[in-house]
N, CA, C and O of each residue as an XYZ file, in Angstrom:
432
protein
N      -1.455      5.960      0.697
C      -0.112      6.548      1.247
C      -0.186      6.498      2.827
O       0.262      7.409      3.523
N      -0.704      5.518      3.267
C      -0.873      5.420      4.870
C      -1.080      3.927      5.179
O      -1.335      3.116      4.288
N      -0.969      3.615      6.398
C      -1.086      2.293      6.810
C      -1.384      2.049      8.284
O      -1.501      3.019      9.033
N      -1.494      0.989      8.672
C      -1.825      0.743     10.099
C      -0.821      1.129     11.050
O      -1.133      1.381     12.213
N       0.421      1.196     10.620
C       1.565      1.584     11.391
C       1.473      3.092     11.887
O       2.037      3.480     12.909
N       0.785      3.820     11.146
C       0.531      5.243     11.380
C      -0.665      5.512     12.300
O      -1.014      6.666     12.549
N      -1.310      4.407     12.820
C      -2.263      4.502     13.713
C      -3.614      5.200     13.139
O      -4.346      5.860     13.877
N      -3.850      5.023     11.918
C      -4.979      5.545     11.112
C      -6.289      4.893     11.787
O      -6.263      3.772     12.297
N      -7.306      5.613     11.746
C      -8.532      5.063     12.191
C      -9.549      4.612     11.130
O     -10.501      3.881     11.400
N      -9.268      5.129      9.824
C     -10.133      4.863      8.828
C      -9.341      4.848      7.498
O      -8.803      5.874      7.082
N      -9.278      3.662      6.834
C      -8.400      3.420      5.810
C      -9.274      2.926      4.568
O      -9.879      1.863      4.707
N      -9.368      3.521      3.536
C     -10.162      3.174      2.357
C      -9.148      3.199      1.176
O      -8.162      3.933      1.226
N      -9.406      2.378      0.099
C      -8.616      2.452     -1.102
C      -9.583      2.304     -2.317
O     -10.730      1.867     -2.221
N      -9.028      2.693     -3.396
C      -9.643      2.662     -4.662
C      -9.413      1.300     -5.278
O      -8.411      0.665     -4.948
N     -10.306      0.792     -6.181
C     -10.125     -0.607     -6.719
C      -8.793     -0.702     -7.501
O      -8.249     -1.801     -7.604
N      -8.230      0.429     -8.071
C      -7.017      0.381     -8.676
C      -5.710      0.587     -7.850
O      -4.627      0.668     -8.429
N      -5.814      0.670     -6.533
C      -4.819      0.756     -5.596
C      -3.884     -0.396     -5.569
O      -4.299     -1.516     -5.866
N      -2.538     -0.172     -5.202
C      -1.633     -1.167     -5.056
C      -1.147     -1.050     -3.593
O      -0.463     -0.100     -3.213
N      -1.532     -2.060     -2.799
C      -1.038     -2.036     -1.362
C       0.148     -2.729     -1.147
O       0.162     -3.908     -0.794
N       1.294     -1.958     -1.371
C       2.640     -2.614     -1.263
C       3.746     -1.415     -0.950
O       3.488     -0.221     -1.102
N       4.753     -1.823     -0.584
C       5.917     -0.888     -0.335
C       6.548     -0.379     -1.660
O       7.013      0.752     -1.804
N       6.509     -1.375     -2.636
C       7.175     -1.121     -3.996
C       6.314     -1.609     -4.944
O       5.617     -2.583     -4.659
N       6.232     -0.996     -6.235
C       5.498     -1.490     -7.293
C       5.984     -2.879     -7.897
O       7.094     -3.336     -7.625
N       5.142     -3.474     -8.677
C       5.580     -4.797     -9.175
C       6.815     -4.891     -9.986
O       7.539     -5.885     -9.932
N       7.083     -3.787    -10.793
C       8.304     -3.821    -11.597
C       9.506     -3.720    -10.812
O      10.531     -4.282    -11.198
N       9.472     -2.995     -9.651
C      10.577     -2.812     -8.789
C      10.839     -4.202     -7.979
O      11.994     -4.554     -7.739
N       9.826     -4.900     -7.609
C       9.784     -6.077     -6.936
C      10.570     -7.159     -7.825
O      11.515     -7.830     -7.411
N      10.025     -7.219     -9.113
C      10.603     -8.184    -10.135
C      12.052     -7.888    -10.332
O      12.850     -8.825    -10.286
N      12.456     -6.697    -10.542
C      13.895     -6.343    -10.793
C      14.765     -6.700     -9.477
O      15.952     -6.993     -9.622
N      14.256     -6.678     -8.366
C      15.032     -6.893     -7.160
C      14.987     -8.413     -6.635
O      15.956     -9.135     -6.404
N      13.701     -8.701     -6.512
C      13.522    -10.011     -5.813
C      13.544    -11.230     -6.725
O      13.881    -12.325     -6.274
N      13.193    -11.066     -7.994
C      13.119    -12.242     -9.014
C      14.221    -12.191    -10.018
O      14.132    -12.884    -11.032
N      15.295    -11.390     -9.804
C      16.321    -11.286    -10.832
C      16.900    -12.485    -11.286
O      17.177    -12.643    -12.475
N      17.137    -13.485    -10.284
C      17.779    -14.807    -10.639
C      16.914    -15.589    -11.521
O      17.415    -16.453    -12.241
N      15.556    -15.341    -11.526
C      14.695    -16.194    -12.303
C      14.812    -15.858    -13.682
O      14.693    -16.780    -14.489
N      15.034    -14.646    -14.120
C      15.126    -14.299    -15.529
C      16.466    -13.965    -15.910
O      16.650    -13.788    -17.114
N      17.527    -13.833    -15.062
C      18.795    -13.428    -15.661
C      19.374    -14.508    -16.557
O      20.102    -14.152    -17.484
N      19.129    -15.733    -16.376
C      19.625    -16.909    -17.284
C      18.976    -16.818    -18.642
O      19.552    -17.362    -19.584
N      17.873    -16.206    -18.833
C      17.263    -16.048    -20.216
C      17.938    -15.069    -21.006
O      18.305    -13.991    -20.537
N      18.122    -15.435    -22.262
C      18.659    -14.539    -23.180
C      17.890    -13.211    -23.376
O      16.669    -13.232    -23.224
N      18.481    -12.119    -23.685
C      17.816    -10.692    -23.926
C      16.790    -11.001    -25.085
O      17.007    -11.759    -26.030
N      15.780    -10.373    -24.881
C      14.683    -10.360    -26.009
C      13.343    -10.739    -25.434
O      13.045    -10.584    -24.250
N      12.439    -11.323    -26.504
C      11.127    -11.542    -25.983
C      10.885    -12.418    -24.899
O      10.019    -12.166    -24.062
N      11.637    -13.490    -24.857
C      11.516    -14.511    -23.726
C      11.624    -13.847    -22.323
O      10.769    -13.960    -21.445
N      12.853    -13.098    -22.214
C      12.994    -12.459    -20.917
C      11.985    -11.435    -20.719
O      11.485    -11.320    -19.600
N      11.613    -10.648    -21.707
C      10.488     -9.640    -21.395
C       9.224    -10.301    -20.998
O       8.484     -9.762    -20.175
N       8.927    -11.490    -21.562
C       7.642    -12.227    -21.272
C       7.698    -12.760    -19.816
O       6.705    -12.748    -19.088
N       8.954    -13.244    -19.415
C       9.142    -13.664    -17.981
C       8.830    -12.565    -17.029
O       8.087    -12.734    -16.063
N       9.437    -11.382    -17.330
C       9.358    -10.233    -16.440
C       7.840     -9.876    -16.223
O       7.387     -9.613    -15.110
N       7.102     -9.889    -17.363
C       5.835     -9.546    -17.367
C       4.915    -10.439    -16.505
O       4.026    -10.021    -15.764
N       5.275    -11.790    -16.718
C       4.626    -12.876    -16.049
C       4.809    -12.596    -14.556
O       3.835    -12.581    -13.804
N       6.047    -12.375    -14.130
C       6.371    -12.196    -12.764
C       5.724    -10.956    -12.064
O       5.358    -10.992    -10.889
N       5.607     -9.854    -12.868
C       4.998     -8.705    -12.511
C       3.565     -8.915    -12.352
O       2.998     -8.311    -11.442
N       2.895     -9.699    -13.126
C       1.504     -9.930    -12.961
C       1.143    -10.725    -11.861
O       0.035    -10.631    -11.334
N       2.145    -11.620    -11.427
C       1.992    -12.511    -10.307
C       2.000    -11.617     -8.992
O       1.207    -11.780     -8.065
N       3.018    -10.631     -9.032
C       3.110     -9.813     -7.860
C       1.854     -8.815     -7.726
O       1.321     -8.578     -6.642
N       1.430     -8.243     -8.982
C       0.228     -7.508     -8.978
C      -0.972     -8.093     -8.404
O      -1.824     -7.415     -7.830
N      -1.041     -9.416     -8.566
C      -2.177    -10.168     -8.112
C      -2.270    -10.324     -6.634
O      -3.328    -10.626     -6.082
N      -1.123    -10.109     -5.983
C      -0.974    -10.156     -4.505
C      -0.975     -8.830     -3.798
O      -0.863     -8.779     -2.573
N      -1.107     -7.691     -4.590
C      -1.075     -6.367     -3.886
C      -2.387     -5.651     -4.244
O      -2.355     -4.420     -4.251
N      -3.467     -6.241     -4.523
C      -4.719     -5.656     -4.845
C      -5.361     -5.234     -3.640
O      -5.108     -5.794     -2.573
N      -6.255     -4.195     -3.738
C      -6.895     -3.743     -2.447
C      -7.884     -4.694     -1.895
O      -8.183     -4.672     -0.701
N      -8.399     -5.532     -2.740
C      -9.468     -6.545     -2.183
C      -8.770     -7.597     -1.252
O      -9.335     -8.075     -0.268
N      -7.548     -7.905     -1.627
C      -6.854     -8.895     -0.830
C      -6.453     -8.196      0.450
O      -6.469     -8.856      1.489
N      -6.076     -6.861      0.478
C      -5.720     -6.128      1.591
C      -6.845     -5.944      2.575
O      -6.643     -5.943      3.789
N      -8.136     -5.773      1.984
C      -9.311     -5.623      2.747
C      -9.610     -6.949      3.442
O     -10.009     -6.981      4.606
N      -9.409     -8.051      2.698
C      -9.721     -9.259      3.386
C      -8.784     -9.672      4.546
O      -9.121    -10.430      5.456
N      -7.555     -9.084      4.411
C      -6.604     -9.271      5.601
C      -6.783     -8.098      6.540
O      -5.917     -7.974      7.406
N      -7.814     -7.179      6.508
C      -8.126     -6.064      7.440
C      -6.961     -5.080      7.404
O      -6.686     -4.467      8.436
N      -6.277     -4.891      6.317
C      -5.266     -3.813      6.162
C      -5.783     -2.544      5.830
O      -5.165     -1.512      6.090
N      -7.035     -2.561      5.191
C      -7.873     -1.245      4.935
C      -9.306     -1.639      5.280
O      -9.708     -2.796      5.397
N      -9.975     -0.601      5.417
C     -11.387     -0.768      6.043
C     -12.430     -1.088      4.860
O     -13.390     -1.841      5.025
N     -12.140     -0.438      3.656
C     -13.127     -0.620      2.602
C     -12.543     -0.250      1.238
O     -11.675      0.620      1.166
N     -12.968     -0.850      0.218
C     -12.604     -0.498     -1.086
C     -13.797      0.301     -1.756
O     -14.881     -0.226     -2.008
N     -13.497      1.600     -2.015
C     -14.608      2.519     -2.410
C     -14.455      2.828     -3.916
O     -13.383      2.641     -4.491
N     -15.514      3.288     -4.516
C     -15.545      3.794     -5.952
C     -14.880      5.179     -5.813
O     -15.101      5.899     -4.839
N     -14.073      5.520     -6.805
C     -13.441      6.888     -6.809
C     -14.453      8.010     -6.657
O     -14.143      9.035     -6.050
N     -15.627      7.845     -7.181
C     -16.631      8.798     -7.069
C     -17.127      9.106     -5.581
O     -17.656     10.173     -5.271
N     -16.895      8.051     -4.699
C     -17.455      8.178     -3.402
C     -16.194      8.638     -2.552
O     -16.293      8.383     -1.352
N     -15.129      9.216     -2.922
C     -13.991      9.588     -2.118
C     -14.352     10.685     -1.235
O     -14.020     10.634     -0.050
N     -15.071     11.779     -1.751
C     -15.483     12.860     -0.957
C     -16.281     12.414      0.329
O     -16.020     12.810      1.466
N     -17.260     11.561      0.003
C     -18.116     10.979      1.105
C     -17.340     10.181      2.156
O     -17.675     10.201      3.340
N     -16.240      9.438      1.677
C     -15.515      8.620      2.613
C     -14.612      9.529      3.490
O     -14.357      9.240      4.659
N     -14.142     10.637      2.875
C     -13.367     11.600      3.653
C     -14.264     12.352      4.762
O     -13.851     12.660      5.880
N     -15.403     12.567      4.325
C     -16.321     13.376      5.206
C     -16.699     12.267      6.427
O     -16.712     12.634      7.602
N     -16.989     10.948      6.056
C     -17.299     10.102      7.028
C     -16.107      9.853      7.946
O     -16.293      9.718      9.155
N     -14.939      9.790      7.433
C     -13.778      9.728      8.409
C     -13.576     10.749      9.349
O     -13.284     10.523     10.524
N     -13.750     12.083      8.771
C     -13.584     13.249      9.542
C     -14.732     13.356     10.669
O     -14.504     13.859     11.770
N     -15.979     12.838     10.296
C     -17.045     12.961     11.267
C     -16.822     11.907     12.440
O     -17.136     12.132     13.608
N     -16.243     10.730     11.983
C     -16.009      9.595     12.969
C     -14.995     10.053     14.036
O     -15.010      9.552     15.160
N     -14.112     11.011     13.680
C     -12.993     11.355     14.460
C     -13.133     12.794     14.997
O     -12.168     13.347     15.526
N     -14.251     13.366     14.873
C     -14.388     14.887     15.183
C     -14.041     15.228     16.601
O     -13.527     16.313     16.876
N     -14.322     14.285     17.540
C     -14.078     14.604     18.936
C     -12.944     13.756     19.461
O     -12.773     13.672     20.677
N     -12.155     13.119     18.601
C     -10.986     12.251     19.038
C      -9.901     13.073     19.661
O      -9.483     14.116     19.158
N      -9.473     12.561     20.762
C      -8.159     13.151     21.320
C      -7.091     12.005     21.543
O      -7.328     10.910     22.054
N      -5.871     12.454     21.065
C      -4.746     11.466     21.187
C      -3.894     11.934     22.269
O      -3.445     13.081     22.266
N      -3.645     11.072     23.222
C      -2.743     11.355     24.305
C      -1.371     10.598     24.130
O      -1.218      9.376     24.147
N      -0.491     11.479     23.975
C       0.867     10.848     23.791
C       1.661     11.021     25.078
O       1.387     11.939     25.850
N       2.691     10.108     25.334
C       3.408     10.280     26.603
C       4.354     11.474     26.529
O       4.852     11.874     25.477
N       4.572     12.039     27.798
C       5.286     13.320     27.813
C       6.788     12.903     27.494
O       7.272     11.872     27.961
N       7.436     13.701     26.733
C       8.871     13.474     26.440
C       9.691     14.235     27.501
O       9.601     15.447     27.699
N      10.508     13.377     28.164
C      11.346     13.909     29.127
C      12.412     14.748     28.533
O      12.764     15.789     29.087
N      12.972     14.309     27.359
C      14.155     14.993     26.778
C      13.575     15.203     25.276
O      13.195     14.229     24.627
N      13.529     16.477     24.776
C      13.096     16.661     23.439
C      14.376     16.705     22.654
O      15.364     16.062     23.007
N      14.353     17.430     21.640
C      15.590     17.540     20.767
C      16.421     18.710     21.504
O      16.010     19.840     21.769
N      17.644     18.179     21.760
C      18.554     19.156     22.437
C      19.039     20.300     21.528
O      19.273     20.034     20.348
N      19.210     21.563     21.992
C      19.715     22.541     21.027
C      21.220     22.335     20.876
O      21.924     21.864     21.769
N      21.659     22.725     19.674
C      23.118     22.569     19.416
C      23.891     23.832     19.614
O      25.109     23.846     19.434
């Protein structure tokens, strides 16, 4: 539930993670609608939807994301506590300096 845009210092994921904005079923229903709309209702259309969802799922796995440096490591769920501790220790003395805001939220 995080990403590089949030300026995270340590990103790990489980092997079952899906690194995507939306799940495979949502992507199929939105992006690939034209590919299965012409098929008649029934088993053929359902099979096409499943095929497209599996194609999307293959592209959002955590190992692919780690290969593209979107996450630092893929960890076993049993190692989650150790990964959290390692991340906290690595950033124990970290200080973040943000620019001063000239104008904050104005009172109404």
